[in-house]
VODREN-668564 format. One record per atom (N, C-alpha, C, CB): residue number from 1; z, y, x; residue in one letter; atom name. Coordinates in pm, 1 decimal. Glycine has a CB too. Example, Ala and Ser with C-alpha at 12.3 -4.5 7.8 and 13.67 -1.06 7.14 Angstrom:
+-----+----------+----------+----------+------+------+
| seq |       c3 |       c2 |       c1 | type | atom |
+-----+----------+----------+----------+------+------+
|   1 |    780.0 |   -569.0 |   1319.0 |    a |    N |
|   1 |    780.0 |   -450.0 |   1230.0 |    a |   CA |
|   1 |    780.0 |   -330.0 |   1320.0 |    a |    C |
|   1 |    904.6 |   -447.3 |   1130.8 |    a |   CB |
|   2 |    708.0 |   -225.0 |   1285.0 |    s |    N |
|   2 |    714.0 |   -106.0 |   1367.0 |    s |   CA |
|   2 |    787.0 |      3.0 |   1290.0 |    s |    C |
|   2 |    572.5 |    -59.8 |   1408.4 |    s |   CB |
+-----+----------+----------+----------+------+------+
This chain:
+-----+----------+----------+----------+------+------+
| seq |       c3 |       c2 |       c1 | type | atom |
+-----+----------+----------+----------+------+------+
|   1 |      0.0 |   -117.8 |     83.5 |    m |    N |
|   1 |      0.0 |      0.0 |      0.0 |    m |   CA |
|   1 |      0.0 |    124.7 |     88.4 |    m |    C |
|   1 |    121.3 |     -0.5 |    -95.2 |    m |   CB |
|   2 |    -81.5 |    220.3 |     51.2 |    k |    N |
|   2 |    -94.7 |    344.4 |    126.2 |    k |   CA |
|   2 |    -16.7 |    454.9 |     55.1 |    k |    C |
|   2 |   -244.1 |    383.7 |    142.5 |    k |   CB |
|   3 |     51.0 |    539.6 |    131.4 |    v |    N |
|   3 |    127.8 |    651.4 |     77.0 |    v |   CA |
|   3 |     65.0 |    780.9 |    126.4 |    v |    C |
|   3 |    278.8 |    642.7 |    118.2 |    v |   CB |
|   4 |     30.0 |    870.4 |     33.0 |    v |    N |
|   4 |    -32.4 |    998.2 |     65.5 |    v |   CA |
|   4 |     57.8 |   1109.8 |     14.7 |    v |    C |
|   4 |   -175.7 |   1009.0 |      3.5 |    v |   CB |
|   5 |     87.7 |   1205.5 |    101.7 |    i |    N |
|   5 |    171.7 |   1319.4 |     63.3 |    i |   CA |
|   5 |     83.0 |   1443.1 |     53.2 |    i |    C |
|   5 |    288.4 |   1342.1 |    166.4 |    i |   CB |
|   6 |     90.9 |   1511.2 |    -61.9 |    d |    N |
|   6 |     12.5 |   1631.7 |    -84.8 |    d |   CA |
|   6 |     46.2 |   1737.0 |     21.3 |    d |    C |
|   6 |     38.3 |   1687.2 |   -226.9 |    d |   CB |
|   7 |    -53.9 |   1813.3 |     60.8 |    e |    N |
|   7 |    -36.2 |   1912.4 |    166.6 |    e |   CA |
|   7 |     68.5 |   2017.4 |    129.9 |    e |    C |
|   7 |   -168.7 |   1980.1 |    196.9 |    e |   CB |
|   8 |     72.3 |   2060.5 |      4.3 |    s |    N |
|   8 |    169.6 |   2163.3 |    -35.3 |    s |   CA |
|   8 |    312.7 |   2110.7 |    -25.7 |    s |    C |
|   8 |    141.1 |   2211.7 |   -178.5 |    s |   CB |
|   9 |    334.8 |   1983.6 |    -59.3 |    v |    N |
|   9 |    468.2 |   1923.6 |    -47.2 |    v |   CA |
|   9 |    508.3 |   1915.4 |     99.5 |    v |    C |
|   9 |    471.5 |   1782.9 |   -112.0 |    v |   CB |
|  10 |    416.4 |   1868.4 |    183.0 |    y |    N |
|  10 |    443.8 |   1855.7 |    327.2 |    y |   CA |
|  10 |    475.1 |   1992.6 |    389.1 |    y |    C |
|  10 |    322.9 |   1790.9 |    399.7 |    y |   CB |
|  11 |    392.7 |   2093.2 |    358.2 |    l |    N |
|  11 |    413.1 |   2225.7 |    416.7 |    l |   CA |
|  11 |    543.6 |   2288.3 |    371.1 |    l |    C |
|  11 |    297.6 |   2317.0 |    381.5 |    l |   CB |
|  12 |    581.4 |   2267.8 |    244.8 |    f |    N |
|  12 |    707.2 |   2321.6 |    195.1 |    f |   CA |
|  12 |    825.2 |   2262.0 |    271.2 |    f |    C |
|  12 |    721.3 |   2294.5 |     45.0 |    f |   CB |
|  13 |    825.6 |   2130.3 |    289.0 |    l |    N |
|  13 |    936.0 |   2065.3 |    361.7 |    l |   CA |
|  13 |    939.7 |   2110.2 |    507.7 |    l |    C |
|  13 |    922.3 |   1911.7 |    354.4 |    l |   CB |
|  14 |    822.5 |   2120.4 |    568.6 |    k |    N |
|  14 |    816.2 |   2159.5 |    709.7 |    k |   CA |
|  14 |    857.6 |   2304.9 |    728.9 |    k |    C |
|  14 |    674.9 |   2137.7 |    764.6 |    k |   CB |
|  15 |    808.4 |   2393.1 |    643.2 |    e |    N |
|  15 |    837.8 |   2535.0 |    656.3 |    e |   CA |
|  15 |    985.8 |   2564.9 |    637.2 |    e |    C |
|  15 |    756.4 |   2613.9 |    556.7 |    e |   CB |
|  16 |   1050.5 |   2491.0 |    548.9 |    n |    N |
|  16 |   1192.1 |   2513.4 |    521.6 |    n |   CA |
|  16 |   1283.4 |   2423.1 |    604.4 |    n |    C |
|  16 |   1219.7 |   2492.2 |    374.8 |    n |   CB |
|  17 |   1224.6 |   2350.3 |    698.1 |    k |    N |
|  17 |   1297.6 |   2264.2 |    791.4 |    k |   CA |
|  17 |   1389.7 |   2165.9 |    719.0 |    k |    C |
|  17 |   1379.0 |   2349.3 |    888.0 |    k |   CB |
|  18 |   1336.3 |   2104.2 |    614.7 |    i |    N |
|  18 |   1410.0 |   2003.4 |    538.5 |    i |   CA |
|  18 |   1367.5 |   1866.9 |    590.0 |    i |    C |
|  18 |   1383.9 |   2016.7 |    383.8 |    i |   CB |
|  19 |   1461.9 |   1792.9 |    646.0 |    k |    N |
|  19 |   1431.1 |   1663.0 |    705.3 |    k |   CA |
|  19 |   1483.7 |   1552.2 |    615.0 |    k |    C |
|  19 |   1491.8 |   1651.1 |    847.4 |    k |   CB |
|  20 |   1393.2 |   1468.2 |    568.6 |    l |    N |
|  20 |   1428.7 |   1359.4 |    478.9 |    l |   CA |
|  20 |   1369.6 |   1227.5 |    527.4 |    l |    C |
|  20 |   1381.3 |   1389.7 |    337.0 |    l |   CB |
|  21 |   1342.8 |   1216.3 |    655.2 |    s |    N |
|  21 |   1268.5 |   1100.8 |    705.3 |    s |   CA |
|  21 |   1339.2 |    968.0 |    679.3 |    s |    C |
|  21 |   1244.4 |   1116.3 |    852.9 |    s |   CB |
|  22 |   1469.7 |    961.1 |    698.6 |    k |    N |
|  22 |   1541.4 |    834.8 |    676.1 |    k |   CA |
|  22 |   1537.3 |    794.7 |    529.4 |    k |    C |
|  22 |   1687.1 |    846.6 |    723.0 |    k |   CB |
|  23 |   1563.5 |    890.9 |    440.4 |    q |    N |
|  23 |   1563.7 |    862.0 |    297.6 |    q |   CA |
|  23 |   1423.4 |    827.1 |    248.0 |    q |    C |
|  23 |   1618.9 |    981.1 |    219.7 |    q |   CB |
|  24 |   1321.7 |    899.7 |    297.2 |    m |    N |
|  24 |   1183.7 |    872.9 |    255.2 |    m |   CA |
|  24 |   1138.0 |    735.5 |    303.0 |    m |    C |
|  24 |   1089.0 |    981.7 |    309.0 |    m |   CB |
|  25 |   1180.0 |    693.2 |    420.6 |    t |    N |
|  25 |   1145.2 |    560.7 |    471.5 |    t |   CA |
|  25 |   1199.2 |    452.3 |    379.3 |    t |    C |
|  25 |   1199.5 |    541.2 |    613.9 |    t |   CB |
|  26 |   1321.5 |    469.5 |    332.5 |    i |    N |
|  26 |   1381.2 |    372.6 |    240.4 |    i |   CA |
|  26 |   1305.7 |    370.8 |    108.4 |    i |    C |
|  26 |   1529.6 |    405.1 |    216.2 |    i |   CB |
|  27 |   1276.4 |    489.5 |     53.2 |    v |    N |
|  27 |   1204.7 |    497.8 |    -74.8 |    v |   CA |
|  27 |   1065.7 |    436.9 |    -62.2 |    v |    C |
|  27 |   1194.4 |    644.5 |   -122.2 |    v |   CB |
|  28 |    995.0 |    467.0 |     45.2 |    i |    N |
|  28 |    859.8 |    412.7 |     64.3 |    i |   CA |
|  28 |    863.9 |    261.6 |     77.0 |    i |    C |
|  28 |    793.6 |    474.0 |    188.8 |    i |   CB |
|  29 |    964.5 |    207.3 |    143.8 |    s |    N |
|  29 |    974.1 |     61.1 |    153.8 |    s |   CA |
|  29 |    997.3 |     -1.4 |     16.4 |    s |    C |
|  29 |   1087.7 |     21.0 |    250.1 |    s |   CB |
|  30 |   1076.4 |     64.5 |    -69.9 |    y |    N |
|  30 |   1095.6 |     15.4 |   -206.7 |    y |   CA |
|  30 |    966.0 |     24.6 |   -286.5 |    y |    C |
|  30 |   1206.7 |     94.7 |   -277.3 |    y |   CB |
|  31 |    891.8 |    134.3 |   -267.9 |    l |    N |
|  31 |    767.5 |    153.5 |   -342.7 |    l |   CA |
|  31 |    661.8 |     49.3 |   -307.5 |    l |    C |
|  31 |    712.5 |    292.4 |   -317.0 |    l |   CB |
|  32 |    664.2 |     -0.7 |   -185.1 |    k |    N |
|  32 |    567.2 |   -102.9 |   -144.9 |    k |   CA |
|  32 |    587.4 |   -231.8 |   -223.0 |    k |    C |
|  32 |    577.8 |   -130.7 |      4.9 |    k |   CB |
|  33 |    712.5 |   -261.4 |   -259.7 |    f |    N |
|  33 |    740.0 |   -383.8 |   -335.6 |    f |   CA |
|  33 |    730.0 |   -362.4 |   -486.0 |    f |    C |
|  33 |    877.8 |   -436.3 |   -301.1 |    f |   CB |
|  34 |    776.1 |   -249.2 |   -534.4 |    n |    N |
|  34 |    774.4 |   -222.2 |   -678.4 |    n |   CA |
|  34 |    749.9 |    -73.2 |   -701.3 |    n |    C |
|  34 |    908.2 |   -267.1 |   -745.5 |    n |   CB |
|  35 |    623.2 |    -31.1 |   -707.8 |    p |    N |
|  35 |    593.3 |    112.3 |   -718.9 |    p |   CA |
|  35 |    637.8 |    177.3 |   -849.5 |    p |    C |
|  35 |    447.3 |    132.9 |   -703.0 |    p |   CB |
|  36 |    667.8 |     98.9 |   -950.8 |    r |    N |
|  36 |    707.0 |    156.4 |  -1079.7 |    r |   CA |
|  36 |    857.9 |    145.7 |  -1105.0 |    r |    C |
|  36 |    631.2 |     87.3 |  -1192.2 |    r |   CB |
|  37 |    938.6 |    140.0 |   -998.8 |    m |    N |
|  37 |   1081.8 |    120.7 |  -1016.7 |    m |   CA |
|  37 |   1157.2 |    248.2 |  -1053.9 |    m |    C |
|  37 |   1139.9 |     64.0 |   -892.0 |    m |   CB |
|  38 |   1099.6 |    364.6 |  -1031.3 |    y |    N |
|  38 |   1166.8 |    490.8 |  -1061.7 |    y |   CA |
|  38 |   1127.8 |    541.6 |  -1200.1 |    y |    C |
|  38 |   1133.4 |    596.1 |   -955.6 |    y |   CB |
|  39 |   1201.6 |    639.8 |  -1250.7 |    a |    N |
|  39 |   1181.6 |    691.6 |  -1386.0 |    a |   CA |
|  39 |   1043.5 |    753.3 |  -1404.7 |    a |    C |
|  39 |   1288.0 |    794.6 |  -1418.2 |    a |   CB |
|  40 |    989.1 |    738.0 |  -1526.9 |    m |    N |
|  40 |    856.8 |    792.2 |  -1558.8 |    m |   CA |
|  40 |    865.3 |    941.7 |  -1587.7 |    m |    C |
|  40 |    795.7 |    718.2 |  -1679.1 |    m |   CB |
|  41 |    751.3 |   1008.4 |  -1572.3 |    i |    N |
|  41 |    738.0 |   1149.8 |  -1606.9 |    i |   CA |
|  41 |    656.4 |   1157.5 |  -1735.6 |    i |    C |
|  41 |    670.2 |   1232.4 |  -1490.4 |    i |   CB |
|  42 |    715.4 |   1207.6 |  -1841.5 |    a |    N |
|  42 |    646.1 |   1236.1 |  -1968.3 |    a |   CA |
|  42 |    565.5 |   1118.9 |  -2021.8 |    a |    C |
|  42 |    554.9 |   1353.7 |  -1950.8 |    a |   CB |
|  43 |    625.2 |   1002.5 |  -2029.0 |    d |    N |
|  43 |    563.2 |    883.1 |  -2087.3 |    d |   CA |
|  43 |    431.3 |    842.3 |  -2021.6 |    d |    C |
|  43 |    539.8 |    905.9 |  -2233.1 |    d |   CB |
|  44 |    411.7 |    878.5 |  -1898.2 |    d |    N |
|  44 |    292.3 |    835.4 |  -1824.7 |    d |   CA |
|  44 |    334.5 |    721.7 |  -1732.4 |    d |    C |
|  44 |    227.1 |    954.7 |  -1743.2 |    d |   CB |
|  45 |    276.7 |    604.1 |  -1754.5 |    d |    N |
|  45 |    316.4 |    484.9 |  -1678.4 |    d |   CA |
|  45 |    285.4 |    496.9 |  -1529.7 |    d |    C |
|  45 |    247.2 |    362.5 |  -1734.4 |    d |   CB |
|  46 |    188.2 |    579.6 |  -1492.9 |    n |    N |
|  46 |    149.3 |    593.6 |  -1352.6 |    n |   CA |
|  46 |    220.8 |    706.9 |  -1280.5 |    n |    C |
|  46 |      1.8 |    615.1 |  -1343.5 |    n |   CB |
|  47 |    296.6 |    788.3 |  -1352.5 |    a |    N |
|  47 |    365.6 |    901.9 |  -1290.3 |    a |   CA |
|  47 |    515.9 |    878.2 |  -1294.5 |    a |    C |
|  47 |    329.3 |   1035.4 |  -1361.8 |    a |   CB |
|  48 |    577.0 |    870.4 |  -1177.7 |    q |    N |
|  48 |    720.9 |    851.6 |  -1166.1 |    q |   CA |
|  48 |    781.1 |    960.9 |  -1078.2 |    q |    C |
|  48 |    753.1 |    712.0 |  -1108.8 |    q |   CB |
|  49 |    914.7 |    966.4 |  -1073.7 |    h |    N |
|  49 |    980.5 |   1062.3 |   -985.8 |    h |   CA |
|  49 |   1114.0 |   1005.3 |   -938.5 |    h |    C |
|  49 |   1001.2 |   1197.9 |  -1057.9 |    h |   CB |
|  50 |   1162.6 |   1059.4 |   -828.1 |    f |    N |
|  50 |   1294.0 |   1024.7 |   -774.2 |    f |   CA |
|  50 |   1353.2 |   1149.1 |   -709.6 |    f |    C |
|  50 |   1284.5 |    906.8 |   -671.2 |    f |   CB |
|  51 |   1483.3 |   1147.5 |   -687.8 |    i |    N |
|  51 |   1553.3 |   1264.0 |   -633.5 |    i |   CA |
|  51 |   1621.7 |   1226.5 |   -502.4 |    i |    C |
|  51 |   1656.9 |   1318.6 |   -735.2 |    i |   CB |
|  52 |   1599.0 |   1308.8 |   -399.6 |    i |    N |
|  52 |   1667.3 |   1295.3 |   -270.8 |    i |   CA |
|  52 |   1725.2 |   1431.7 |   -235.9 |    i |    C |
|  52 |   1569.5 |   1243.5 |   -157.6 |    i |   CB |
|  53 |   1856.0 |   1436.8 |   -213.5 |    k |    N |
|  53 |   1926.0 |   1559.4 |   -172.3 |    k |   CA |
|  53 |   1891.9 |   1679.4 |   -260.1 |    k |    C |
|  53 |   1892.6 |   1591.9 |    -27.9 |    k |   CB |
|  54 |   1886.4 |   1659.6 |   -391.0 |    g |    N |
|  54 |   1861.0 |   1769.5 |   -483.1 |    g |   CA |
|  54 |   1716.4 |   1811.5 |   -494.5 |    g |    C |
|  54 |   1940.0 |   1885.1 |   -442.9 |    g |   CB |
|  55 |   1624.6 |   1736.0 |   -436.8 |    i |    N |
|  55 |   1481.7 |   1765.9 |   -446.2 |    i |   CA |
|  55 |   1415.7 |   1653.7 |   -525.5 |    i |    C |
|  55 |   1416.3 |   1781.0 |   -303.8 |    i |   CB |
|  56 |   1347.8 |   1690.2 |   -632.6 |    d |    N |
|  56 |   1281.6 |   1594.4 |   -720.4 |    d |   CA |
|  56 |   1136.8 |   1578.0 |   -673.7 |    d |    C |
|  56 |   1287.9 |   1640.9 |   -869.9 |    d |   CB |
|  57 |   1100.4 |   1456.9 |   -634.4 |    f |    N |
|  57 |    964.6 |   1426.4 |   -589.7 |    f |   CA |
|  57 |    892.1 |   1351.3 |   -700.1 |    f |    C |
|  57 |    965.9 |   1343.2 |   -458.1 |    f |   CB |
|  58 |    774.2 |   1397.6 |   -735.6 |    g |    N |
|  58 |    691.6 |   1327.6 |   -833.0 |    g |   CA |
|  58 |    578.4 |   1257.1 |   -761.2 |    g |    C |
|  58 |    636.7 |   1424.7 |   -939.4 |    g |   CB |
|  59 |    541.2 |   1138.9 |   -810.8 |    y |    N |
|  59 |    431.0 |   1066.1 |   -748.6 |    y |   CA |
|  59 |    348.9 |    993.4 |   -853.8 |    y |    C |
|  59 |    483.8 |    966.8 |   -644.5 |    y |   CB |
|  60 |    221.5 |    972.3 |   -820.9 |    m |    N |
|  60 |    127.7 |    900.4 |   -906.8 |    m |   CA |
|  60 |     86.2 |    773.0 |   -835.1 |    m |    C |
|  60 |      3.2 |    988.5 |   -942.2 |    m |   CB |
|  61 |     55.5 |    671.0 |   -912.6 |    i |    N |
|  61 |     10.6 |    544.0 |   -857.2 |    i |   CA |
|  61 |   -135.3 |    524.4 |   -896.0 |    i |    C |
|  61 |     99.1 |    425.1 |   -907.5 |    i |   CB |
|  62 |   -221.7 |    512.7 |   -796.9 |    y |    N |
|  62 |   -363.7 |    487.0 |   -817.6 |    y |   CA |
|  62 |   -398.3 |    356.5 |   -748.4 |    y |    C |
|  62 |   -451.8 |    604.4 |   -764.0 |    y |   CB |
|  63 |   -389.2 |    246.7 |   -817.4 |    g |    N |
|  63 |   -418.8 |    116.9 |   -757.3 |    g |   CA |
|  63 |   -323.0 |     85.4 |   -645.2 |    g |    C |
|  63 |   -561.2 |    113.0 |   -705.9 |    g |   CB |
|  64 |   -370.8 |     86.8 |   -522.4 |    e |    N |
|  64 |   -288.1 |     57.2 |   -405.2 |    e |   CA |
|  64 |   -243.6 |    182.9 |   -330.4 |    e |    C |
|  64 |   -363.9 |    -33.3 |   -310.8 |    e |   CB |
|  65 |   -260.7 |    301.7 |   -392.2 |    v |    N |
|  65 |   -224.5 |    427.0 |   -326.6 |    v |   CA |
|  65 |   -115.0 |    496.4 |   -406.9 |    v |    C |
|  65 |   -348.3 |    519.5 |   -311.3 |    v |   CB |
|  66 |     -8.5 |    538.1 |   -338.4 |    v |    N |
|  66 |     97.5 |    619.6 |   -398.5 |    v |   CA |
|  66 |     76.9 |    761.3 |   -347.8 |    v |    C |
|  66 |    242.7 |    565.2 |   -362.7 |    v |   CB |
|  67 |     58.4 |    856.4 |   -440.5 |    y |    N |
|  67 |     25.5 |    994.0 |   -405.1 |    y |   CA |
|  67 |    138.8 |   1087.1 |   -448.8 |    y |    C |
|  67 |   -108.6 |   1036.8 |   -470.1 |    y |   CB |
|  68 |    210.1 |   1148.6 |   -352.6 |    y |    N |
|  68 |    315.0 |   1247.0 |   -383.8 |    y |   CA |
|  68 |    247.2 |   1378.1 |   -418.0 |    y |    C |
|  68 |    415.5 |   1265.2 |   -264.1 |    y |   CB |
|  69 |    267.4 |   1426.7 |   -539.9 |    f |    N |
|  69 |    194.5 |   1544.0 |   -583.9 |    f |   CA |
|  69 |    283.1 |   1659.0 |   -629.3 |    f |    C |
|  69 |    103.7 |   1506.4 |   -693.6 |    f |   CB |
|  70 |    413.1 |   1635.5 |   -642.6 |    r |    N |
|  70 |    498.2 |   1738.7 |   -700.9 |    r |   CA |
|  70 |    633.1 |   1740.6 |   -630.2 |    r |    C |
|  70 |    516.8 |   1715.5 |   -852.3 |    r |   CB |
|  71 |    685.7 |   1859.1 |   -616.2 |    l |    N |
|  71 |    817.9 |   1877.1 |   -558.3 |    l |   CA |
|  71 |    888.7 |   1983.3 |   -640.3 |    l |    C |
|  71 |    810.4 |   1917.0 |   -406.8 |    l |   CB |
|  72 |   1011.5 |   1956.8 |   -680.0 |    q |    N |
|  72 |   1087.0 |   2050.9 |   -760.6 |    q |   CA |
|  72 |   1230.8 |   2052.7 |   -710.5 |    q |    C |
|  72 |   1080.5 |   2013.8 |   -911.5 |    q |   CB |
|  73 |   1286.6 |   2170.8 |   -695.0 |    i |    N |
|  73 |   1424.7 |   2184.3 |   -649.4 |    i |   CA |
|  73 |   1517.0 |   2168.2 |   -770.4 |    i |    C |
|  73 |   1448.0 |   2322.6 |   -578.1 |    i |   CB |
|  74 |   1608.7 |   2071.9 |   -764.5 |    c |    N |
|  74 |   1705.0 |   2050.4 |   -873.6 |    c |   CA |
|  74 |   1832.2 |   2129.3 |   -849.1 |    c |    C |
|  74 |   1738.0 |   1900.9 |   -888.5 |    c |   CB |
|  75 |   1889.3 |   2111.2 |   -733.1 |    k |    N |
|  75 |   2010.7 |   2183.4 |   -693.5 |    k |   CA |
|  75 |   1981.1 |   2246.7 |   -558.7 |    k |    C |
|  75 |   2137.8 |   2088.1 |   -686.7 |    k |   CB |
|  76 |   1995.2 |   2376.1 |   -550.8 |    i |    N |
|  76 |   1959.9 |   2444.3 |   -426.5 |    i |   CA |
|  76 |   2074.6 |   2431.5 |   -326.9 |    i |    C |
|  76 |   1926.7 |   2593.5 |   -452.6 |    i |   CB |
|  77 |   2048.0 |   2359.9 |   -217.7 |    k |    N |
|  77 |   2142.6 |   2347.8 |   -106.8 |    k |   CA |
|  77 |   2084.4 |   2414.0 |     18.1 |    k |    C |
|  77 |   2176.3 |   2198.6 |    -79.0 |    k |   CB |
|  78 |   1961.9 |   2461.6 |      5.8 |    y |    N |
|  78 |   1889.3 |   2513.1 |    120.8 |    y |   CA |
|  78 |   1855.4 |   2659.8 |     99.2 |    y |    C |
|  78 |   1761.6 |   2431.1 |    145.9 |    y |   CB |
|  79 |   1837.0 |   2730.9 |    208.8 |    k |    N |
|  79 |   1783.0 |   2865.6 |    202.3 |    k |   CA |
|  79 |   1630.9 |   2849.2 |    201.5 |    k |    C |
|  79 |   1833.2 |   2956.5 |    323.6 |    k |   CB |
|  80 |   1569.2 |   2882.3 |     91.2 |    i |    N |
|  80 |   1426.5 |   2858.8 |     72.8 |    i |   CA |
|  80 |   1347.5 |   2979.1 |    122.4 |    i |    C |
|  80 |   1394.4 |   2830.2 |    -75.4 |    i |   CB |
|  81 |   1247.8 |   2953.2 |    208.5 |    k |    N |
|  81 |   1161.9 |   3059.5 |    259.4 |    k |   CA |
|  81 |   1049.0 |   3092.0 |    163.4 |    k |    C |
|  81 |   1105.0 |   3020.6 |    393.9 |    k |   CB |
|  82 |    995.3 |   2990.8 |     98.5 |    s |    N |
|  82 |    884.1 |   3013.5 |      7.7 |    s |   CA |
|  82 |    900.7 |   2926.5 |   -115.0 |    s |    C |
|  82 |    749.6 |   2985.2 |     76.6 |    s |   CB |
|  83 |    845.8 |   2972.0 |   -224.6 |    k |    N |
|  83 |    851.8 |   2895.7 |   -347.8 |    k |   CA |
|  83 |    728.0 |   2807.4 |   -356.9 |    k |    C |
|  83 |    862.7 |   2989.3 |   -470.9 |    k |   CB |
|  84 |    742.7 |   2694.4 |   -423.3 |    i |    N |
|  84 |    629.6 |   2604.8 |   -443.2 |    i |   CA |
|  84 |    613.7 |   2583.1 |   -592.7 |    i |    C |
|  84 |    649.5 |   2469.1 |   -367.6 |    i |   CB |
|  85 |    490.6 |   2582.0 |   -636.6 |    e |    N |
|  85 |    463.2 |   2553.0 |   -776.2 |    e |   CA |
|  85 |    420.6 |   2407.8 |   -785.4 |    e |    C |
|  85 |    354.0 |   2648.2 |   -834.5 |    e |   CB |
|  86 |    447.6 |   2349.1 |   -898.0 |    s |    N |
|  86 |    407.1 |   2210.2 |   -917.6 |    s |   CA |
|  86 |    255.5 |   2200.2 |   -911.6 |    s |    C |
|  86 |    459.9 |   2155.5 |  -1052.4 |    s |   CB |
|  87 |    207.0 |   2100.8 |   -840.6 |    v |    N |
|  87 |     63.9 |   2079.4 |   -825.3 |    v |   CA |
|  87 |     30.4 |   1951.9 |   -899.6 |    v |    C |
|  87 |     21.3 |   2071.2 |   -674.3 |    v |   CB |
|  88 |    -57.7 |   1961.6 |   -995.6 |    y |    N |
|  88 |    -97.0 |   1845.0 |  -1073.9 |    y |   CA |
|  88 |   -243.9 |   1814.2 |  -1049.1 |    y |    C |
|  88 |    -70.9 |   1868.1 |  -1224.5 |    y |   CB |
|  89 |   -273.6 |   1686.8 |  -1051.1 |    m |    N |
|  89 |   -412.4 |   1643.9 |  -1031.7 |    m |   CA |
|  89 |   -483.3 |   1642.0 |  -1166.3 |    m |    C |
|  89 |   -419.0 |   1503.7 |   -964.1 |    m |   CB |
|  90 |   -612.9 |   1666.5 |  -1164.0 |    n |    N |
|  90 |   -692.7 |   1660.6 |  -1287.2 |    n |   CA |
|  90 |   -723.0 |   1518.2 |  -1322.5 |    n |    C |
|  90 |   -822.6 |   1739.5 |  -1272.9 |    n |   CB |
+-----+----------+----------+----------+------+------+
C-alpha cells in the first residue's frame, strides 16, 4: 500500500515545525493492514480521519493508495505561523 501526503499538509507541518514522525509511522503501519479502521467522514466509506496531538488528519482510500488530503487543528497546542484551509479532491 502506498501513502501519499498532500503538499499543503506537508508544508503546514514543516513550516510550523510540528514533528509527528513516530505517531505517523504507527498509524501508517495500521493503515497497511486495515485502511478503514478509523472513523468515517460524512458517511463516505472511502474518507476517514484520525487525531494525533490535537491535529485531525483526513485521508481518502483509492484502491491501494492512501491519500492524506485534509488537516484541521482541534486543540491548539502550537504557535501557528500560517493557517491552512481544508483541501478536498474533486
